[in-house]
C-alpha positions in Angstrom: -22.3 20.8 -85.3 -25.4 22.7 -84.3 -24.9 25.8 -82.3 -28.5 26.7 -81.5 -29.8 27.5 -78.0 -30.0 23.9 -76.7 -29.4 24.5 -73.0 -32.8 26.1 -72.3 -34.9 24.7 -69.5 -38.6 24.6 -70.0 -40.2 27.7 -68.6 -42.7 25.8 -66.5 -40.1 23.7 -64.7 -40.7 23.7 -60.9 -37.9 24.9 -58.7 -37.0 21.4 -57.5 -36.5 20.4 -61.2 -34.2 23.4 -61.9 -32.2 22.5 -58.8 -32.1 18.8 -59.6 -30.9 19.5 -63.2 -27.7 21.0 -61.6 -27.0 18.0 -59.4 -26.4 14.3 -59.8 -28.9 11.7 -58.7 -26.5 10.7 -55.9 -27.5 13.9 -54.2 -31.1 14.2 -55.4 -32.2 10.8 -54.1 -30.0 10.4 -51.0 -31.3 10.6 -47.5 -29.3 13.2 -45.4 -27.8 11.9 -42.2 -27.6 15.4 -40.6 -23.9 15.3 -39.7 -20.8 16.4 -41.7 -18.6 15.0 -42.9 -21.0 12.4 -44.2 -19.3 9.2 -45.5 -21.0 6.3 -47.4 -19.6 3.6 -49.6 -21.1 1.7 -52.5 -20.1 -0.4 -55.6 -20.1 1.2 -59.0 -18.7 1.8 -62.3 -17.0 5.1 -63.2 -16.7 6.7 -66.6 -14.3 9.7 -67.1 -14.4 11.6 -70.4 -11.6 14.1 -71.0 -11.9 16.6 -73.9 -8.3 16.9 -75.0 -7.1 20.0 -77.0 -9.6 22.4 -75.4 -7.0 24.1 -73.1 -4.7 24.6 -76.1 -7.6 25.8 -78.2 -8.7 28.4 -75.6 -5.1 29.6 -75.3 -4.8 29.9 -79.0 -8.2 31.5 -79.4 -7.6 34.1 -76.6 -4.6 35.3 -78.6 -6.3 35.5 -81.9 -9.9 36.4 -81.1 -11.0 40.0 -81.8 -13.6 40.4 -79.2 -15.0 38.9 -76.0 -18.0 37.7 -78.1 -15.6 35.3 -80.0 -14.4 33.7 -76.8 -18.0 33.5 -75.5 -19.0 31.8 -78.8 -16.2 29.3 -78.4 -17.3 28.4 -74.9 -20.9 27.9 -76.1 -19.7 25.6 -78.9 -17.8 23.5 -76.3 -20.9 23.4 -74.2 -22.9 22.0 -77.1 -20.2 19.4 -77.7 -20.3 18.3 -74.1 -24.2 18.3 -74.1 -24.1 15.5 -76.8 -21.9 13.4 -74.5 -24.0 14.1 -71.5 -27.2 13.1 -73.2 -25.6 9.8 -74.5 -24.4 9.0 -70.9 -27.9 9.7 -69.5 -29.5 7.4 -72.2 -27.2 4.6 -70.9 -28.4 5.2 -67.3 -25.3 7.0 -66.1 -25.4 9.6 -63.3 -23.3 12.6 -64.2 -21.4 13.4 -61.0 -19.7 16.5 -62.3 -18.8 18.5 -65.4 -15.6 20.2 -64.3 -14.1 22.3 -67.0 -13.3 20.0 -69.9 -13.9 16.7 -68.0 -17.1 14.7 -67.4 -17.3 12.1 -64.6 -20.2 9.6 -64.5 -21.2 6.8 -62.1 -23.4 3.8 -62.3 -24.2 2.7 -58.7 -25.1 -1.0 -58.5 -24.6 -4.1 -56.3 -21.3 -6.0 -56.5 -22.8 -9.0 -58.3 -24.0 -6.6 -61.1 -20.7 -4.9 -61.8 -19.7 -7.2 -64.7 -23.0 -6.5 -66.6 -22.7 -2.7 -66.0 -19.0 -2.7 -67.1 -20.3 -4.2 -70.4 -22.9 -1.5 -70.7 -20.5 1.4 -69.9 -17.9 -0.1 -72.4 -20.6 -0.1 -75.1 -21.5 3.5 -74.1 -17.8 4.5 -74.3 -17.3 3.0 -77.8 -20.4 4.8 -79.1 -19.2 8.2 -77.6 -15.8 7.8 -79.3 -17.5 6.8 -82.6 -20.0 9.7 -82.6 -18.1 12.5 -80.9 -14.5 11.3 -80.7 -13.1 14.1 -82.9 -14.3 17.7 -83.7 -12.5 19.8 -86.2 -12.4 23.5 -85.3 -11.7 26.5 -87.6 -8.7 27.3 -85.7 -7.0 24.1 -86.7 -7.0 22.7 -83.1 -9.0 19.4 -83.0 -11.1 18.5 -79.9 -10.6 14.8 -79.1 -11.8 12.5 -76.4 -9.8 10.4 -73.9 -12.0 8.0 -71.9 -11.1 6.0 -68.7 -13.2 3.3 -67.0 -13.0 2.0 -63.5 -15.0 -0.3 -61.3 -15.2 -1.3 -57.6 -15.8 0.4 -54.3 -16.7 4.1 -54.3 -16.7 6.3 -51.2 -19.1 9.2 -51.3 -18.2 12.1 -49.0 -20.2 15.3 -48.2 -18.4 18.0 -46.4 -19.6 21.5 -45.3 -22.1 23.0 -43.0 -25.8 24.0 -42.9 -25.3 26.8 -45.5 -23.0 25.1 -48.1 -22.1 21.5 -48.9 -19.8 19.7 -51.3 -19.8 16.2 -52.8 -16.6 14.2 -53.3 -16.1 10.7 -54.5 -12.8 9.2 -53.3 -11.1 5.8 -53.0 -8.8 3.6 -54.9 -11.1 3.0 -57.8 -11.7 6.7 -58.2 -8.0 7.1 -58.5 -8.3 4.2 -61.0 -10.5 6.1 -63.4 -8.2 9.1 -63.2 -5.2 6.9 -64.0 -7.0 5.2 -66.9 -7.9 8.6 -68.3 -4.4 9.8 -68.0 -3.0 6.8 -69.8 -5.5 7.0 -72.7 -4.4 8.8 -75.8 -6.7 10.8 -78.0 -9.7 8.6 -79.2 -8.7 5.8 -76.9 -10.6 4.0 -74.1 -8.6 2.6 -71.2 -9.9 0.3 -68.4 -8.3 0.2 -64.9 -6.8 -3.1 -63.9 -9.6 -3.7 -61.3 -12.2 -2.9 -63.9 -10.6 -5.4 -66.3 -10.6 -8.1 -63.5 -14.3 -7.6 -62.8 -15.6 -7.6 -66.4 -16.6 -10.4 -68.8 -13.2 -10.5 -70.4 -14.2 -12.7 -73.3 -16.5 -9.9 -74.6 -13.6 -7.4 -75.0 -10.9 -6.9 -77.6 -8.1 -5.3 -75.6 -4.4 -4.5 -75.6 -2.8 -5.2 -72.2 -0.8 -2.3 -70.8 1.3 -4.5 -68.4 3.7 -1.8 -67.2 0.9 0.4 -66.1 -1.6 -2.4 -65.1 -4.3 -1.2 -67.3 -5.9 -2.3 -70.6 -6.7 -0.5 -73.8 -10.2 -1.3 -75.1 -10.2 -1.9 -78.9 -13.8 -3.3 -79.5 -16.5 -5.6 -78.1 -17.3 -9.1 -79.4 -21.0 -8.8 -79.9 -22.2 -10.9 -82.8 -25.8 -9.6 -83.0 -27.1 -6.1 -82.1 -30.2 -7.7 -80.6 -28.1 -9.4 -78.0 -26.9 -6.1 -76.6 -30.5 -4.8 -76.6 -31.4 -7.7 -74.4 -28.4 -7.1 -72.2 -29.4 -3.4 -71.9 -32.9 -4.3 -70.8 -31.4 -6.5 -68.1 -29.2 -3.7 -66.9 -32.2 -1.4 -66.5 -33.4 -3.6 -63.7 -30.2 -2.5 -61.7 -30.9 1.2 -62.2 -33.9 2.3 -60.2 -33.7 6.0 -61.3 -33.6 5.3 -65.0 -35.9 7.5 -67.0 -39.5 6.3 -67.2 -40.5 7.9 -70.5 -38.8 9.0 -73.8 -39.8 12.6 -73.2 -37.3 13.2 -70.3 -33.9 11.9 -69.6 -34.0 11.9 -65.8 -36.7 10.9 -63.3 -35.0 13.5 -61.0 -36.8 16.2 -63.0 -40.2 14.8 -62.4 -40.2 14.8 -58.5 -43.1 16.3 -56.7 -42.6 19.6 -54.9 -40.8 19.0 -51.6 -39.6 21.8 -49.4 -37.2 19.6 -47.4 -35.6 18.3 -50.6 -35.4 21.8 -51.9 -33.5 23.0 -48.9 -31.1 20.1 -49.1 -30.4 20.6 -52.8 -29.8 24.4 -52.3 -26.9 23.7 -50.0 -25.0 22.2 -53.0 -25.3 25.2 -55.4 -23.4 28.5 -55.2 -25.2 31.4 -53.7 -24.8 33.6 -56.9 -26.4 31.0 -59.0 -29.2 30.4 -56.5 -30.0 34.1 -56.6 -30.4 33.9 -60.4 -32.6 30.8 -60.1 -34.8 32.4 -57.4 -35.2 35.4 -59.7 -36.5 33.1 -62.4 -33.7 34.0 -64.9 -33.7 31.6 -67.9 -30.6 29.3 -68.1 -29.5 30.8 -71.4 -29.1 34.3 -69.7 -27.0 32.9 -66.8 -23.9 32.3 -69.0 -21.6 35.3 -69.6 -18.0 36.2 -70.4 -16.6 38.2 -67.5 -13.3 39.1 -65.7 -12.9 37.1 -62.5 -10.1 36.2 -60.0 -9.6 32.5 -59.6 -7.8 30.8 -56.8 -6.7 27.2 -56.5 -5.7 25.8 -53.2 -3.8 22.5 -53.3 -3.2 20.4 -50.2 -0.9 17.5 -50.5 -1.7 15.2 -47.5 0.2 12.4 -45.9 -1.6 9.2 -46.9 -3.8 7.8 -44.1 -5.5 4.4 -44.1 -8.4 5.8 -42.0 -10.8 7.2 -44.5 -12.9 9.0 -41.9 -9.9 10.8 -40.6 -9.1 12.0 -44.2 -12.7 13.2 -44.4 -12.4 15.2 -41.2 -9.3 16.9 -42.5 -10.9 17.9 -45.7 -14.0 19.1 -43.7 -11.8 21.3 -41.5 -10.0 22.8 -44.5 -13.3 23.4 -46.4 -14.9 25.2 -43.5 -12.0 27.5 -43.1 -11.4 28.1 -46.8 -15.1 28.8 -47.6 -15.3 31.2 -44.6 -12.2 33.2 -45.5 -13.0 33.3 -49.2 -16.6 34.5 -48.7 -15.5 37.2 -46.3 -13.3 38.5 -49.1 -16.2 38.4 -51.6 -15.5 35.1 -53.3 -17.0 31.7 -53.4 -15.6 28.2 -53.0 -16.8 26.7 -56.2 -15.6 23.0 -56.1 -13.6 20.5 -54.1 -12.0 17.4 -55.7 -9.4 14.8 -54.8 -6.3 13.7 -56.7 -3.7 11.0 -56.2 -0.7 10.7 -58.5 -2.9 11.2 -61.6 -4.5 14.0 -63.5 -7.2 15.7 -61.6 -10.0 16.4 -64.2 -9.1 19.5 -66.1 -6.0 20.2 -64.0 -2.8 18.4 -64.9 -1.1 17.8 -61.6 0.1 14.3 -61.9 3.0 14.8 -59.5 0.7 15.6 -56.5 -1.8 13.7 -54.4 -4.4 15.2 -52.0 -7.2 17.7 -52.3 -7.9 20.8 -54.3 -10.3 23.7 -53.7 -11.3 26.0 -56.6 -12.4 29.5 -55.5 -13.7 32.4 -57.7 -13.9 36.1 -56.9 -16.0 38.4 -59.0 -19.0 36.3 -59.9 -22.3 38.2 -60.4 -23.2 39.9 -57.2 -19.7 39.6 -55.7 -17.8 42.1 -57.8 -15.5 44.3 -55.6 -13.0 47.0 -56.6 -10.3 45.4 -54.4 -11.0 41.9 -55.8 -7.3 40.9 -56.5 -6.1 42.2 -53.1 -8.8 40.3 -51.3 -7.9 37.2 -53.2 -4.2 37.5 -52.3 -4.8 38.2 -48.7 -7.5 35.4 -48.3 -5.0 33.0 -50.0 -2.2 34.0 -47.6 -4.5 33.4 -44.6 -5.5 30.0 -46.0 -1.8 29.2 -46.7 -0.9 30.0 -43.0 -3.9 28.1 -41.6 -3.2 24.9 -43.5 0.4 24.8 -42.5 -0.2 25.6 -38.8 -3.4 23.7 -38.1 -3.6 20.6 -40.4 -1.2 18.1 -39.1 -1.4 15.8 -42.0 -0.4 18.5 -44.5 2.6 17.7 -46.5 2.6 20.6 -48.9 0.4 23.6 -49.4 0.4 25.4 -52.8 -1.9 28.2 -53.9 -2.1 29.9 -57.3 -4.1 33.0 -58.3 -5.0 34.4 -61.7 -7.2 37.2 -63.0 -8.6 37.6 -66.4 -11.7 37.0 -68.7 -13.3 33.6 -68.5 -16.5 32.0 -69.5 -18.8 31.7 -66.4 -21.9 29.7 -67.2 -23.8 26.5 -67.8 -22.2 23.6 -69.5 -24.0 20.4 -70.3 -27.5 19.4 -71.4 -31.0 20.5 -70.4 -31.5 17.4 -68.2 -28.0 17.8 -66.5 -25.8 20.8 -66.6 -23.4 22.6 -64.2 -22.2 26.1 -63.6 -18.5 26.3 -64.3 -15.7 28.7 -65.2 -13.6 27.9 -68.3 -10.8 29.9 -69.9 -7.0 30.0 -70.3 -6.7 31.7 -66.9 -8.4 28.8 -65.2 -6.1 26.3 -66.9 -3.1 28.3 -65.9 -3.8 27.8 -62.2 -2.8 24.2 -62.1 0.2 24.8 -64.3 1.4 27.3 -61.7 0.7 24.9 -58.9 3.0 22.4 -60.6 5.6 25.0 -61.5 5.8 26.8 -58.2 4.8 24.3 -55.3 4.8 25.3 -51.7 4.1 29.0 -52.5 1.3 31.5 -52.9 1.9 32.4 -56.5 0.0 34.8 -58.8 0.1 36.0 -62.4 1.3 39.5 -63.4 -2.2 40.8 -63.9 -3.2 40.0 -60.3 0.0 41.5 -59.0 -0.7 44.8 -60.9 -4.5 45.0 -60.2 -4.1 44.4 -56.5 -2.2 47.6 -56.1 -0.6 46.1 -53.0 2.9 47.2 -52.0 5.6 45.8 -54.3 7.6 44.7 -51.2 4.9 42.1 -50.5 5.8 40.3 -53.7 8.8 38.4 -55.1 9.3 37.8 -58.8 9.5 34.2 -59.6 11.8 32.6 -62.2 10.2 31.8 -65.6 9.3 28.2 -66.1 7.9 26.3 -69.1 4.2 25.2 -68.5 2.2 22.7 -70.5 0.0 24.2 -73.2 1.0 27.7 -72.2 2.6 29.3 -75.3 3.6 32.6 -73.8 4.0 32.4 -70.1 3.7 35.7 -68.4 5.7 37.0 -65.3 4.8 35.2 -62.1 5.1 36.5 -58.5 5.1 35.0 -55.1 2.9 36.8 -52.6 4.7 37.1 -49.3 1.8 38.5 -47.2 1.2 41.9 -45.6 4.5 43.1 -44.2 5.1 46.2 -42.0 7.3 48.5 -44.1 7.2 52.1 -45.1 6.0 52.3 -48.7 5.4 55.2 -51.0 3.4 55.4 -54.2 0.0 54.8 -55.6 -0.7 58.0 -57.5 -3.5 56.8 -59.6 -7.2 56.8 -58.7 -9.5 53.9 -59.2 -11.3 55.5 -62.2 -10.3 57.8 -64.9 -12.6 60.5 -66.3 -14.5 59.4 -69.3 -14.0 62.1 -71.9 -17.0 60.9 -74.0 -19.5 60.7 -71.2 -20.4 63.6 -69.0 -20.9 63.4 -65.3 -24.7 63.1 -64.7 -26.8 64.8 -61.9 -23.8 65.7 -59.7 -24.1 69.5 -59.8 -24.8 69.8 -56.0 -21.8 67.6 -55.3 -19.5 69.7 -57.5 -20.8 72.9 -56.0 -19.7 71.7 -52.5 -16.2 71.3 -53.8 -16.3 74.8 -55.5 -17.5 76.5 -52.2 -14.7 74.8 -50.3 -12.2 76.0 -52.8 -13.5 79.6 -52.4 -13.4 79.4 -48.6 -9.8 78.0 -48.7 -8.7 80.9 -50.9 -10.5 83.5 -48.8 -9.8 82.3 -45.2 -6.3 81.0 -46.0 -7.2 77.8 -44.1 -7.6 74.2 -45.2 -11.0 72.8 -46.1 -12.1 69.1 -46.4 -15.0 67.8 -48.5 -16.0 64.2 -47.8 -18.4 62.5 -50.2 -20.2 59.7 -48.5 -22.1 57.1 -50.5 -22.6 53.4 -50.9 -20.8 51.0 -53.3 -21.6 51.8 -56.9 -22.9 55.3 -56.2 -20.2 56.9 -58.4 -17.8 58.3 -55.7 -14.7 57.4 -57.7 -16.1 58.9 -60.9 -16.9 62.1 -59.0 -13.4 62.2 -57.7 -12.0 61.8 -61.2 -14.2 64.7 -62.5 -12.9 66.9 -59.7 -9.3 65.9 -60.5 -9.9 67.0 -64.1 -11.7 70.2 -63.2 -9.2 71.3 -60.5 -6.3 71.2 -63.0 -8.2 73.1 -65.7 -7.5 76.8 -65.2 -10.6 79.0 -65.4 -12.9 76.1 -66.0 -16.5 77.2 -66.3 -18.2 77.0 -62.9 -15.0 77.2 -61.0 -13.6 80.5 -59.6 -11.0 82.2 -61.9 -7.8 83.1 -60.1 -4.5 84.5 -61.0 -3.0 81.1 -60.5 -1.8 79.4 -63.7 -1.4 75.9 -62.2 -3.1 73.9 -59.5 -1.3 70.9 -58.1 -3.5 67.9 -57.4 -2.1 64.9 -55.6 -4.4 61.8 -55.9 -4.2 58.7 -53.6 -6.4 55.6 -53.5 -6.3 53.7 -50.3 -6.7 50.0 -49.6 -7.9 48.0 -46.6 -4.4 46.9 -45.8 -3.3 50.5 -45.6 -5.4 51.1 -42.5 -3.0 48.9 -40.6 0.1 51.1 -41.2 0.5 54.0 -38.9 0.8 57.4 -40.8 0.6 55.6 -44.1 -1.7 58.1 -45.8 0.2 61.2 -44.8 3.5 59.7 -45.5 2.5 58.7 -48.9 1.0 62.1 -49.7 4.2 63.7 -48.7 6.2 61.3 -50.7 4.2 62.2 -53.8 4.5 66.0 -53.0 8.2 65.7 -52.8 8.3 63.5 -55.9 10.2 60.8 -54.1 7.5 58.1 -54.4 8.8 56.8 -57.7 12.5 57.2 -57.4 14.8 54.3 -56.2 15.2 54.0 -52.5 18.9 54.6 -52.6 18.3 58.0 -54.3 15.4 58.9 -52.0 17.4 61.0 -49.5 19.3 62.9 -52.2 16.1 63.7 -54.0 14.4 64.9 -50.8 17.4 67.0 -49.9 17.2 68.8 -53.3 13.4 69.5 -52.9 13.9 70.9 -49.4 17.1 72.8 -50.0 16.7 76.4 -48.9 13.5 75.7 -47.1 14.5 73.9 -43.9 17.8 72.9 -42.3 16.8 69.3 -41.2 15.2 67.6 -44.1 14.8 64.3 -42.2 12.6 66.0 -39.6 10.4 68.1 -41.7 7.9 65.7 -43.3 5.2 67.1 -41.0 6.6 70.7 -40.7 4.1 73.4 -41.6 6.8 75.5 -43.2 7.1 73.5 -46.3 3.3 73.6 -46.8 3.3 77.3 -46.5 6.1 77.8 -49.1 4.4 75.3 -51.4 1.0 76.9 -51.2 2.3 80.3 -51.9 3.6 79.0 -55.2 0.7 76.7 -56.2 -2.6 75.8 -54.7 -2.6 72.3 -53.4 -5.4 69.7 -53.6 -5.3 66.3 -52.0 -7.7 63.6 -53.4 -8.1 60.5 -51.3 -10.3 57.7 -52.6 -11.7 55.1 -50.1 -10.7 57.3 -47.1 -12.5 54.8 -44.7 -9.2 52.9 -45.0 -7.1 55.8 -43.7 -5.0 55.0 -40.6 -5.9 56.5 -37.3 -2.7 58.6 -37.1 -3.3 60.2 -40.4 -6.8 61.2 -39.4 -5.5 62.8 -36.2 -2.9 64.7 -38.1 -5.4 66.1 -40.7 -7.1 68.4 -38.1 -3.8 70.1 -37.2 -2.8 70.3 -40.9 -6.0 72.0 -42.1 -6.3 74.4 -39.2 -3.0 76.0 -40.2 -2.4 75.4 -44.0 -4.7 76.4 -46.9 -5.0 73.2 -48.7 -8.1 71.3 -49.9 -8.8 67.7 -49.1 -11.4 65.9 -51.2 -12.2 62.4 -50.0 -14.7 59.6 -50.5 -16.2 57.4 -47.9 -18.3 54.2 -47.9 -20.8 54.5 -44.9 -20.9 50.7 -44.2 -17.5 50.9 -42.6 -17.0 51.9 -38.9 -14.6 54.8 -38.7 -12.1 55.2 -35.9 -12.5 57.8 -33.2 -10.1 60.3 -34.8 -12.0 60.1 -38.1 -15.3 60.8 -36.4 -13.8 63.7 -34.4 -12.5 65.1 -37.7 -15.8 64.9 -39.4 -17.3 67.1 -36.6 -14.6 69.7 -37.1 -15.5 73.1 -38.8 -13.0 72.3 -41.6 -15.0 69.1 -42.7 -17.9 69.2 -44.9 -19.8 65.8 -45.3 -21.7 65.6 -48.6 -24.0 62.5 -48.8 -24.3 61.1 -52.3 -27.6 59.7 -53.4 -28.5 57.2 -56.0 -28.8 58.5 -59.5 -32.3 58.9 -61.0 -33.5 56.1 -63.2 -33.4 58.2 -66.3 -29.8 58.9 -65.7 -28.9 55.3 -65.1 -30.7 54.5 -68.4 -28.6 57.1 -70.2 -25.5 55.7 -68.7 -26.4 52.2 -69.7 -27.0 53.4 -73.3 -23.5 55.0 -73.4 -21.8 51.9 -72.0 -23.6 49.6 -74.5 -23.2 52.0 -77.4 -26.9 52.1 -78.2 -29.5 54.8 -78.6 -32.2 53.2 -76.5 -33.0 50.0 -74.4 -36.3 48.1 -75.0 -38.9 48.6 -72.3 -39.0 45.0 -71.4 -35.3 45.0 -70.4 -35.6 48.1 -68.2 -36.0 47.4 -64.5 
């Protein structure tokens, strides 16, 4: 199989063509009605192609591959495999509705009296796909094979969303039929739904009746002369108004004249992170990448309703709330799809029925340091909303994973989609099935969120399909008011191989504060203020290192042999807990933050023995600070101090005015600080140090270090 750069759009494609290549004809040629949800029905034939073995291959490959490049290469090979199938479907006049993970869904929209002819056409297309691409042998020993399902009948097309973002769904009994047929098919088999079998020219098909499941397995077609099918193919072209007009291009949608109204309509169906890259003119081959993201799958099992419009309104209400909450947390709602007692595309959730929403945090332009925490908190908000506000909800289940995945284009030049593929994505639905009715997350999400442990509950281990080594799973219980100690670590560790660039003035501010603290015997606070990505956490890590290194060049040499540094990174949720920051720093100081709760009082008593008589009343007593500072200088490091609670800000003023300690904090200026924080910044103990962007030369040096290269070509420099 060729592995060249096949998914490369011509450089002179107009914007409308680049957008149309990402969307089905059903959207490109529709006439918007101006109200959502929008519901329309039509007759058609559906083809579902499922690449089986890919999930197991990704799982196996992720354990054996030596680098991210290997996994990236595997995803690209899969894309080329899918591209052959996509092009074959387009040659037969099919409209690729979506390419979701390892499943392709195509539609032929025709009149009811044309269904039997089109079923023959699609059956022939399916047989050729199985013959040409039915099995692919990989070096890892895991074969990729195809399972194909066909259905025909009435199809409902639903568009939900608002003026900014819209989503297409196809629903109905015959959509369920293609999913059922696909599930019943084994590798290298083609299965027709029972309704499809009833509508076709049965004498032309060699089949095996699957009576128990009311479906038929297609063996072959009784076509005596190839010319006969060519004539039939020409006849079917009359039913397909958007079939390609020349051999040079596979879709007429790519030849449309520039139309600003059409462009605005199409843009609503494409994720904003991808739109930004398209607007910047980035080539398609540069959009795909291997990156770490947090994925969220929301599953709503709904009570069945005969009123289709009512169901659409329920999905519309859920979609609007989910997209709003997810985007506020820095994520994007990627896709919505229906399921009903059958496999839902790449997700094996055969026991459920309803609607699923796939969300992604950490796509290009959306990366945030608190990504996992935002995903968990957004999910719990969605979980509560669906239970409380959607009357038809029977069950709500949400799963969250974090890890490296392939984010990029899958398909052919004429029709491709942006998708996320990887073991962590496949794990989502396994978790939904294993832990229904919960907000569940994997261990990586649990650890990287750095949220309080009491907000989680460890879940029992369960076997999951195609998951060879299931990791620990946790239920997220939401933010609960409870006293919690811990979180010593900072967001970033000092890189021993790369020096801190162009921050001499900022370090000098810390050195001056240290001198004043030692000279005046009063506390000092240095607050570094700068935007996201300015290097505040890296600066704090450098100070953490320098402060603990006695007699380090550039720092005042004292008779002290040890400086005690207490680091703390705050999160947005911490701002809601009164006195959280001070309590946690004191717990770290007394070394009771990591001991079991049952031993906490005993440990605290030992620490304070001989210092004060009432240990339970002394957490904010100046005496223990005085005794401690006489022994060792004390430095508090607080990262993301904009999340400090108001009570802790109020206490800092009193603390620094009477105790010679040094507070070093970082602030992000986009946040509105509380009144006590603003009052503290105006006090004589506080020194606000704005951090500017690094010079381009320094950024270039950093990029070379990260990439492990000596220089970067001029054309790649911004």
